[in-house]
ROMAR-309257 format. One record per residue (C-alpha): residue in one letter; z, x, y. Coordinates in Angstrom, 1 decimal, m for minus. Layout:
# ROMAR-309257
a, Z, X, Y
...
# end
This chain:
# ROMAR-309257
m, 0.0, 0.0, 0.0
p, m0.9, 1.6, 3.3
f, 1.8, 2.7, 5.6
k, 2.1, 0.3, 8.5
s, 4.2, 0.5, 11.6
l, 6.1, m2.7, 11.4
c, 8.9, m3.8, 13.7
p, 11.8, m4.2, 11.4
r, 13.6, m7.5, 11.4
s, 17.2, m7.1, 12.3
f, 19.8, m8.2, 9.7
f, 21.8, m9.9, 12.5
s, 18.8, m11.5, 14.2
i, 18.0, m13.8, 11.3
s, 18.5, m17.5, 11.5
r, 22.0, m18.8, 12.5
p, 22.5, m20.9, 9.4
r, 21.9, m17.9, 7.1
l, 24.1, m15.8, 9.3
k, 26.9, m18.3, 9.0
h, 26.4, m18.4, 5.2
i, 26.6, m14.6, 5.0
l, 29.8, m14.4, 7.0
a, 31.3, m17.3, 5.1
n, 30.6, m15.5, 1.8
s, 32.3, m12.3, 3.1
l, 29.3, m10.0, 3.3
f, 31.2, m8.1, 5.9
l, 34.9, m8.0, 5.5
p, 36.2, m6.6, 8.8
q, 39.4, m4.5, 8.7
r, 41.6, m3.1, 11.5
p, 42.3, 0.5, 10.2
t, 45.1, 1.2, 12.7
s, 46.9, m2.2, 12.6
p, 46.3, m4.1, 9.4
s, 49.0, m6.7, 10.2
q, 47.0, m8.1, 13.2
p, 44.8, m11.1, 12.5
q, 41.1, m10.2, 11.8
k, 38.5, m11.3, 14.2
q, 34.7, m11.5, 14.0
p, 33.0, m9.7, 16.9
h, 29.5, m10.5, 17.9
v, 28.0, m7.7, 15.9
s, 24.4, m8.2, 17.0
a, 25.5, m7.7, 20.6
i, 27.7, m4.7, 20.3
l, 25.9, m2.6, 17.6
p, 23.2, m1.0, 19.9
a, 25.9, 0.4, 22.1
q, 28.2, 1.6, 19.3
t, 28.3, 4.7, 17.1
v, 28.0, 3.5, 13.4
v, 29.7, 5.4, 10.6
f, 28.7, 4.3, 7.1
d, 29.6, 5.2, 3.6
v, 26.4, 6.4, 1.9
e, 27.4, 5.3, m1.6
g, 29.5, 2.3, m0.5
w, 27.1, 0.8, 2.1
l, 23.6, 2.2, 2.2
l, 22.8, 2.5, m1.5
r, 22.5, m0.6, m3.7
s, 24.2, 1.2, m6.6
s, 27.7, 2.4, m5.8
s, 27.7, 4.8, m8.8
p, 26.3, 8.3, m8.1
f, 25.7, 8.9, m11.8
p, 21.8, 8.6, m11.6
y, 21.6, 11.2, m8.8
f, 23.7, 13.7, m10.7
m, 21.7, 13.0, m13.9
l, 18.5, 13.9, m11.9
v, 20.1, 17.1, m10.8
a, 21.0, 18.0, m14.4
l, 17.4, 17.2, m15.6
e, 15.5, 18.9, m12.8
c, 17.7, 21.9, m11.9
c, 19.2, 22.6, m15.3
s, 18.0, 21.4, m18.7
i, 18.0, 18.4, m21.0
f, 21.0, 19.9, m22.8
r, 23.2, 19.8, m19.7
a, 21.9, 16.3, m19.1
l, 23.0, 15.4, m22.6
i, 26.5, 16.7, m21.9
l, 26.7, 14.6, m18.7
l, 25.5, 11.6, m20.7
l, 28.2, 12.0, m23.3
s, 30.8, 12.3, m20.6
y, 29.8, 8.9, m19.1
p, 32.5, 6.8, m20.9
l, 35.2, 9.2, m19.6
l, 33.8, 8.9, m16.1
l, 34.2, 5.1, m16.2
c, 37.9, 5.5, m16.8
l, 38.5, 7.8, m13.8
e, 38.8, 7.1, m10.1
h, 35.7, 7.5, m8.0
e, 36.6, 10.8, m6.5
a, 37.8, 12.4, m9.8
a, 34.6, 11.2, m11.6
t, 32.5, 12.7, m8.8
r, 34.2, 16.1, m9.1
i, 33.6, 16.2, m12.9
m, 29.9, 15.4, m12.4
v, 29.7, 18.1, m9.7
m, 31.2, 20.6, m12.1
l, 28.9, 19.6, m15.0
c, 25.7, 19.6, m12.9
f, 26.1, 22.4, m10.4
c, 28.0, 25.1, m12.2
g, 25.7, 28.1, m12.5
v, 22.8, 26.6, m10.5
r, 21.1, 29.0, m8.1
k, 21.7, 28.1, m4.5
q, 18.2, 28.9, m3.2
r, 16.6, 26.8, m5.9
w, 18.9, 23.8, m5.3
f, 18.2, 23.7, m1.6
r, 14.5, 23.3, m2.4
a, 15.2, 20.6, m5.0
g, 17.5, 18.7, m2.6
r, 14.6, 18.4, m0.1
t, 11.9, 17.5, m2.6
v, 13.3, 15.7, m5.6
l, 16.3, 13.5, m4.6
p, 14.8, 11.8, m1.5
r, 12.5, 9.6, m3.6
l, 15.3, 8.3, m5.8
f, 17.6, 7.7, m2.8
l, 14.8, 5.8, m0.9
k, 14.2, 3.5, m4.0
d, 18.0, 2.6, m4.0
v, 18.4, 1.9, m0.3
g, 19.4, m1.7, 0.4
e, 17.2, m3.5, 2.9
e, 20.1, m5.6, 4.3
g, 22.4, m2.6, 4.8
f, 19.7, m0.5, 6.4
d, 18.7, m3.3, 8.8
v, 22.3, m3.1, 10.2
l, 21.9, 0.7, 10.7
r, 18.6, 0.3, 12.4
m, 20.2, m1.6, 15.3
t, 21.9, 1.4, 16.6
e, 20.7, 4.8, 17.7
r, 23.8, 6.8, 16.8
r, 24.4, 7.0, 13.1
v, 27.0, 9.1, 11.2
a, 26.9, 9.2, 7.4
v, 29.9, 9.9, 5.2
t, 29.4, 10.8, 1.5
g, 31.6, 11.7, m1.5
m, 28.7, 13.6, m3.0
p, 28.0, 17.3, m2.1
r, 26.5, 17.3, 1.4
v, 23.4, 19.3, 0.2
m, 22.5, 16.4, m2.1
v, 22.0, 13.8, 0.7
e, 21.7, 15.7, 4.0
s, 17.9, 16.2, 3.9
f, 17.2, 12.7, 2.8
l, 19.4, 11.1, 5.5
k, 18.2, 13.3, 8.4
d, 14.5, 13.6, 7.5
y, 13.8, 10.0, 6.4
l, 16.5, 7.8, 7.9
d, 17.1, 9.6, 11.3
v, 20.8, 10.1, 10.7
q, 22.3, 12.5, 13.3
v, 25.4, 13.8, 11.4
v, 26.3, 14.0, 7.7
v, 30.0, 14.4, 6.8
g, 30.6, 15.6, 3.2
k, 32.0, 18.3, 1.0
e, 30.4, 21.7, 0.6
l, 29.9, 23.4, m2.7
k, 31.6, 26.7, m3.3
e, 29.3, 29.6, m4.3
f, 29.6, 33.0, m5.8
c, 26.9, 35.7, m5.8
g, 24.2, 33.1, m4.9
f, 25.2, 30.6, m7.6
y, 27.2, 27.4, m7.2
t, 30.6, 27.4, m9.0
g, 30.7, 23.6, m9.4
c, 33.8, 23.3, m7.2
l, 34.0, 21.4, m3.9
q, 35.4, 22.5, m0.6
e, 37.0, 20.1, 1.8
e, 34.8, 18.1, 4.2
e, 33.8, 19.9, 7.4
e, 35.2, 18.1, 10.3
k, 32.1, 18.8, 12.5
e, 34.3, 18.2, 15.6
e, 31.7, 19.3, 18.1
e, 28.9, 17.3, 16.6
l, 31.0, 14.2, 16.3
r, 32.3, 14.5, 19.8
d, 28.8, 14.8, 21.2
i, 27.5, 11.8, 19.3
v, 30.5, 9.5, 19.9
n, 30.8, 10.6, 23.5
g, 34.2, 8.9, 23.9
g, 32.9, 5.5, 22.9
e, 34.0, 3.1, 20.1
v, 33.0, 3.5, 16.5
l, 32.2, 0.8, 13.9
g, 32.5, 1.6, 10.2
f, 30.6, 0.1, 7.2
g, 31.8, 0.7, 3.7
l, 32.6, m0.7, 0.3
h, 35.3, m3.2, m0.4
g, 38.1, m1.6, m2.4
r, 37.2, 2.0, m1.5
e, 39.1, 4.1, 1.0
f, 37.2, 4.7, 4.3
p, 37.6, 8.3, 5.8
i, 39.3, 7.1, 9.0
k, 40.8, 10.6, 9.6
f, 37.6, 11.9, 11.0
f, 37.2, 8.9, 13.4
p, 40.5, 8.2, 15.1
n, 38.8, 5.9, 17.6
i, 37.2, 3.6, 15.0
k, 37.3, 0.0, 16.1
e, 36.4, m2.0, 13.0
v, 35.4, m1.3, 9.4
y, 33.1, m3.9, 7.8
r, 33.0, m3.9, 4.0
v, 30.7, m5.3, 1.4
t, 31.5, m5.9, m2.3
d, 29.6, m4.5, m5.3
a, 28.5, m8.0, m6.4
e, 27.0, m8.7, m3.0
k, 25.2, m5.3, m2.9
r, 23.5, m6.1, m6.2
n, 21.8, m9.0, m4.6
w, 20.4, m6.9, m1.8
h, 16.6, m6.2, m1.7
h, 15.0, m2.8, m2.1
l, 14.0, m1.3, 1.2
p, 10.2, m1.6, 1.7
m, 8.5, 1.8, 2.3
e, 6.9, 0.5, 5.5
k, 10.4, 0.1, 7.0
c, 11.4, 3.7, 6.5
p, 11.4, 5.7, 9.8
q, 9.4, 8.4, 8.0
p, 7.1, 7.9, 5.0
l, 7.7, 9.8, 1.8
i, 4.4, 11.5, 1.1
f, 5.3, 14.6, m0.9
h, 8.0, 14.9, m3.6
d, 8.5, 17.1, m6.7
g, 10.2, 16.9, m10.0
r, 9.2, 15.6, m13.4
i, 11.4, 12.4, m13.7
a, 9.5, 9.3, m12.6
f, 12.3, 6.7, m13.2
q, 15.8, 6.1, m12.0
p, 18.0, 7.9, m14.6
t, 20.7, 5.4, m15.1
f, 22.9, 5.6, m18.2
t, 20.7, 3.4, m20.4
a, 17.4, 4.7, m19.0
s, 18.6, 8.3, m19.6
i, 19.5, 7.5, m23.3
a, 16.0, 6.0, m23.7
m, 14.4, 9.1, m22.3
i, 16.3, 11.5, m24.4
v, 15.6, 9.5, m27.6
w, 11.9, 9.3, m26.6
f, 11.6, 13.0, m25.7
p, 10.9, 14.5, m29.2
f, 8.5, 11.7, m30.0
g, 6.8, 12.2, m26.6
v, 6.2, 15.9, m27.3
i, 4.6, 15.1, m30.7
l, 2.5, 12.3, m29.1
s, 1.4, 14.5, m26.3
i, 0.2, 17.2, m28.6
l, m1.6, 14.6, m30.8
r, m3.3, 13.0, m27.8
s, m4.4, 16.5, m26.6
i, m5.9, 17.4, m30.0
l, m7.8, 14.1, m30.2
c, m9.3, 14.6, m26.8
i, m10.4, 18.1, m27.5
l, m11.9, 17.5, m31.0
l, m13.3, 14.0, m31.1
p, m16.5, 12.8, m29.4
y, m16.0, 10.4, m26.5
s, m17.1, 7.3, m28.4
i, m14.4, 7.8, m31.0
c, m11.8, 9.4, m28.7
i, m11.6, 6.3, m26.5
l, m10.7, 4.0, m29.4
v, m8.3, 6.4, m31.1
s, m6.5, 7.3, m27.8
a, m6.1, 3.5, m27.1
l, m4.3, 3.2, m30.4
t, m1.8, 5.9, m29.3
g, m1.0, 4.1, m26.1
l, m3.4, 5.7, m23.6
v, m4.6, 3.1, m21.1
g, m7.9, 3.5, m19.2
r, m9.8, 1.0, m17.1
l, m13.2, 1.3, m15.6
v, m13.9, m0.7, m12.4
q, m17.4, m1.0, m11.0
t, m18.3, m2.2, m7.5
n, m20.4, m5.3, m7.0
h, m23.4, m3.5, m5.8
q, m23.3, m0.7, m8.4
s, m25.8, m0.6, m11.1
t, m24.3, m1.0, m14.5
s, m26.8, 1.5, m15.8
e, m25.0, 4.4, m14.0
v, m22.2, 4.7, m16.6
g, m23.7, 6.3, m19.7
f, m27.0, 7.2, m18.0
r, m27.9, 10.9, m17.5
p, m29.9, 11.5, m14.3
a, m32.7, 14.0, m14.2
s, m30.7, 16.4, m12.0
g, m27.0, 16.9, m11.6
r, m25.0, 14.3, m9.7
l, m22.1, 15.1, m7.4
y, m18.9, 13.0, m7.9
i, m16.2, 13.2, m5.2
c, m12.8, 11.8, m6.2
n, m9.2, 11.8, m5.0
h, m6.8, 13.9, m7.0
r, m3.9, 12.4, m8.9
t, m3.5, 14.5, m12.0
l, m5.1, 17.5, m13.7
l, m6.9, 15.1, m16.0
d, m8.9, 13.4, m13.3
p, m12.3, 15.0, m14.2
i, m11.7, 14.3, m17.9
y, m11.2, 10.6, m17.1
i, m14.4, 10.6, m15.1
s, m16.2, 12.3, m17.9
v, m15.0, 9.8, m20.5
a, m15.9, 6.9, m18.1
l, m19.4, 8.2, m17.8
n, m19.6, 9.0, m21.5
r, m21.1, 12.4, m20.9
p, m19.8, 15.9, m20.1
v, m19.2, 17.0, m16.5
t, m18.1, 20.2, m14.9
a, m15.0, 20.4, m12.8
v, m14.3, 22.9, m10.0
v, m10.7, 23.9, m9.4
y, m8.9, 26.0, m6.8
s, m6.1, 27.2, m9.1
v, m5.3, 26.2, m12.7
s, m3.3, 28.0, m15.4
p, m5.3, 29.9, m18.0
i, m3.7, 27.7, m20.7
s, m4.9, 24.5, m19.1
e, m8.3, 26.0, m18.6
f, m8.5, 27.0, m22.3
l, m7.4, 23.6, m23.6
s, m9.7, 21.6, m21.3
p, m12.3, 19.6, m23.2
i, m14.8, 19.9, m20.3
k, m16.1, 22.9, m18.5
t, m14.1, 24.2, m15.5
a, m15.1, 26.7, m12.8
r, m12.7, 28.5, m10.5
l, m13.2, 28.7, m6.8
t, m12.4, 31.8, m4.8
r, m11.5, 30.3, m1.4
n, m14.4, 32.2, 0.1
r, m16.5, 29.5, 1.7
e, m19.9, 31.0, 1.2
e, m19.2, 32.2, m2.3
d, m17.8, 28.9, m3.3
r, m20.7, 27.0, m1.9
c, m23.2, 29.1, m3.8
r, m21.2, 28.7, m7.0
m, m20.9, 25.0, m6.7
a, m24.7, 24.6, m5.9
k, m25.5, 26.6, m9.0
l, m23.3, 24.4, m11.2
l, m24.8, 21.2, m9.7
k, m28.3, 22.3, m10.7
q, m27.0, 22.7, m14.3
g, m25.5, 19.2, m14.5
d, m23.0, 16.7, m13.1
l, m20.2, 18.2, m11.0
v, m16.8, 16.7, m10.2
v, m15.1, 17.9, m7.0
c, m11.6, 17.0, m5.8
p, m11.9, 17.9, m2.1
e, m8.1, 17.3, m1.4
g, m7.5, 20.5, m3.3
t, m4.2, 19.3, m4.7
t, m2.6, 16.2, m6.1
c, m0.6, 13.5, m4.2
r, 1.6, 11.1, m6.1
e, 2.2, 8.5, m3.3
p, m0.5, 6.1, m1.9
f, m1.8, 8.7, 0.6
l, m5.0, 10.7, 0.7
l, m4.9, 14.3, 2.0
r, m7.6, 15.8, 4.2
f, m11.0, 16.2, 2.4
s, m12.6, 19.6, 2.5
p, m16.2, 19.1, 3.9
l, m17.7, 21.8, 1.7
f, m19.1, 19.3, m0.8
a, m21.2, 17.7, 2.0
e, m23.4, 20.8, 2.1
l, m24.3, 20.6, m1.6
a, m26.3, 17.4, m2.1
d, m28.1, 14.7, m0.1
r, m26.2, 12.0, m1.9
v, m22.7, 11.8, m3.5
t, m20.9, 9.3, m5.6
p, m17.3, 8.6, m4.5
v, m14.8, 7.9, m7.3
a, m11.4, 6.2, m6.6
l, m8.7, 7.1, m9.1
s, m5.2, 5.7, m9.6
t, m2.7, 6.6, m12.3
e, 0.4, 5.0, m13.7
v, 3.4, 6.7, m15.3
s, 6.7, 5.3, m16.4
m, 8.8, 8.3, m17.4
f, 7.3, 11.7, m16.4
y, 5.2, 12.9, m13.6
g, 2.2, 15.0, m14.6
t, 2.2, 17.2, m11.5
t, 4.5, 19.9, m10.1
t, 4.6, 22.5, m7.4
s, 7.5, 24.6, m8.5
g, 7.5, 24.2, m12.3
f, 5.2, 25.4, m15.1
k, 1.8, 24.0, m14.1
w, 0.4, 24.5, m17.6
l, 2.7, 21.7, m18.7
d, 1.4, 19.2, m16.2
s, m1.1, 17.5, m18.7
f, 1.5, 17.6, m21.5
y, 4.1, 15.8, m19.4
f, 1.5, 13.2, m18.3
l, 0.6, 12.5, m21.9
m, 4.2, 12.3, m22.9
n, 4.6, 9.0, m21.2
p, 4.7, 6.0, m23.6
r, 1.7, 4.3, m21.9
p, 0.0, 6.6, m19.3
g, m2.7, 4.8, m17.5
c, m5.7, 5.6, m15.2
v, m8.1, 3.3, m13.4
v, m11.5, 4.8, m12.5
q, m13.6, 3.1, m9.9
f, m17.1, 4.3, m9.1
l, m18.1, 3.4, m5.5
n, m21.5, 3.0, m4.1
e, m23.5, 6.2, m3.7
m, m23.4, 7.5, m0.2
p, m25.7, 9.8, 1.8
t, m24.5, 13.1, 3.3
v, m27.5, 14.2, 5.4
s, m27.8, 11.2, 7.8
e, m26.2, 7.9, 8.6
n, m28.0, 5.1, 10.5
g, m30.7, 7.5, 11.5
r, m28.2, 10.0, 13.0
w, m27.4, 13.4, 11.6
s, m23.8, 13.7, 10.5
s, m21.7, 16.8, 10.3
p, m20.0, 17.7, 7.0
c, m16.6, 16.9, 8.5
e, m17.8, 13.4, 9.5
v, m19.1, 12.8, 6.0
a, m15.9, 14.0, 4.4
n, m13.8, 11.8, 6.7
h, m16.1, 8.8, 5.9
i, m15.8, 9.2, 2.1
q, m12.0, 9.7, 2.5
r, m11.8, 6.4, 4.3
e, m14.0, 4.6, 1.7
i, m11.8, 5.8, m1.2
g, m8.7, 5.0, 0.8
r, m10.0, 1.5, 1.4
a, m10.8, 1.0, m2.3
l, m7.3, 2.1, m3.4
d, m5.4, 0.6, m0.4
f, m4.2, 4.2, 0.3
t, m3.4, 5.7, 3.7
c, m5.6, 8.6, 4.9
t, m3.8, 11.6, 6.4
k, m4.8, 15.0, 7.8
l, m2.3, 16.9, 5.7
t, m3.7, 19.8, 3.6
r, m2.9, 21.5, 0.3
k, m1.3, 24.4, 2.2
e, 1.1, 22.1, 4.1
k, 2.1, 20.4, 0.8
y, 3.0, 23.6, m0.9
q, 4.9, 24.9, 2.1
i, 7.0, 21.8, 2.2
l, 7.7, 21.6, m1.5
a, 7.6, 25.1, m2.8
g, 7.8, 27.4, 0.2
n, 4.4, 29.1, m0.5
d, 0.7, 28.5, 0.0
g, 0.0, 27.2, m3.5
v, m2.0, 30.2, m4.6
l, m1.7, 30.8, m8.4
n, m1.8, 34.5, m9.2
# end
């Protein structure tokens, strides 16, 4: 769904009957922290929020789930190993018997002990934000959007939530515990919260403070002596909150990393660990079938193993294109979702094609059932190499140069527009339920195996109308104009948003390098 700038509807600006119903059912339970014996009163929240500093409990108010277990499980899976995740999973019954703070400390010890600090900082910016955004409650976030000054308080280590809150939700200050470290590694122990007196003083500026938290959980009033009211919500009420739509986020999530594609709750984590050995066997079997069998048989056998593929043709496209071999090579331009994109196009056409790649592991290149050719990043040399390959047969080019998981298209390189007078755009979309088949910081030769480890990995291939590259409406077009036009057409077919971001920017954000595979 394309990212749109929508004016968010305030939670307190909804209809009066619904607001009365919400207040009557104790969505907000106001509490005087300094004088609990005084009678409670309901202030006009919609009127006073914009002028107040809001302090909220991340787990208690912002997130729909009050349990931090899924986030620690993601840390164990992404930063450690499946064996440490299994230990955390076995300790879950014990965690249910402990108080929230004690359970959090145990999970911190199990997940962070021995984790390299530098690696975790990168994972905190690139892995957890996606999971946090999927768990944000729309009703709770609408309250926070009404004010410009927001302070977050968390019981989790601050490095787990700080990047997410500041980069995507525009939170000014995050108060939380720090992790102790030794020789560049985390020890798994927590330090006390930093008071951040100077930052808090600047943002509060002597004004009053409103708090939002969870009913039955202590609110950290010691950091905010001038707090006026604390509004609380119950767990039962939070479970009825809606997921925050992506278009309401102040900043869209375009890039993220990690292999886990689901929310690793207790039951979902058990299902994943049980499935993992079967998934490994199934991935190897699917790979062997794709390499050895001809396309006509491979499609049927792969479908029996759970692979889902769908071919979509445009209304004006000739049905004879699929399965028909032209006299000369045809150039196919597609967006990039996984390493298997050219293979899906080859299967849909029912004939072999050649794929050009910027960087791919030697193992993936060796196991590929279609011919692959490396590019050198030298423009003239790459153009000559691609032109030679196009004369030999069909050629598939992914001008983005790298994959993007979210519904966004990166900038298209215009080099392909210099190779042929006409090109065929191909819109690709993939579906995964358990594992992502892409990575920037892990082992890239495992990308295809992880994608095929999903129970029912799917791909939709849509061939668009052939488009000219030499002229348009009698006017000569530059390669950049052609590339932008094809990007818009593919984005329109997929309902994706076009961006000007590049491969280099993606790798600098996620991995801290330029994405060059040595």
